[in-house]
N, C-alpha and C positions, 0 to 999 in steps of 0.2 A: 147476925151481920145486922145494922136496920138495911131497908130501901135506901136510905139516902143515900147511905157509905157504899154500898153497890154503885151506885149511878155513878157517883162522886169519882169513885177507883176505876169503872169502868172508861169515863173521859178524859181521866189524867194517863189510865197507860195506853187510848188513843192517840189524846194529843202528843205524847214523849215516843211513839211508835212514826208518826208524822215528821219526829223532829221540831217542835215550833216551840213556840213561849209559851210561857202563861200572856208576856203584853201582846206578843203579837195575835197570841189568840183571840184574846179576848177584842181586840178589835179590829179582829175576821168576825166573829159572833155577836158583833155588837151587847159587851159583857161587860159589865165594869170589873176592871181585873181584882179590885179584891172581893169581889163578889162571885167570882170565879172562884177565887184560892176556899171559898166557904162553900162553896158544889163541891169541890174537886175532895176535902176534907170531909166531906160527910155533914156538916153542920147546915146546911140551908134546903129547905123544900124550894123545888122550883117549879113552875106552869109545866105543862105541854107545851108553849110557845117556846120557852124557856128555850128546853129539851130539844125542839124543833130547828131552832137559832143555831145552837150546837150542832148538833146532828147534820147544819147543813153545812158550817165552817169544816167540819167532820168529812164532808162529802159521803158520806153516810146517810142506809136509810134506815128510820127510825125500826123498823123489824131487823136491821143489821147488827142496829147497837144491841136490841135485847138478846140477841139470839148468841148468847155467851154462858159458858157454865156460871159463871155468879148469878145470876136470873131462873137455870134449870128450876130450881127450887124455891121462887119467891114466897 
């Protein structure tokens, strides 16, 4: 699995755990909903700044975001 897919999967997992729709989450993270869809499907590379906005909207740190089994063997 590509890194972009792993990041997208992790975002989706965390967003769904908080029971937030893509529409609401994209507003909170200040990202276009269609772009968020591409991110979650692993189709787009994102900048560190975008990832920081996403983790901020999820209310977790970047460390906690990457502290997952998906990233243990990147």
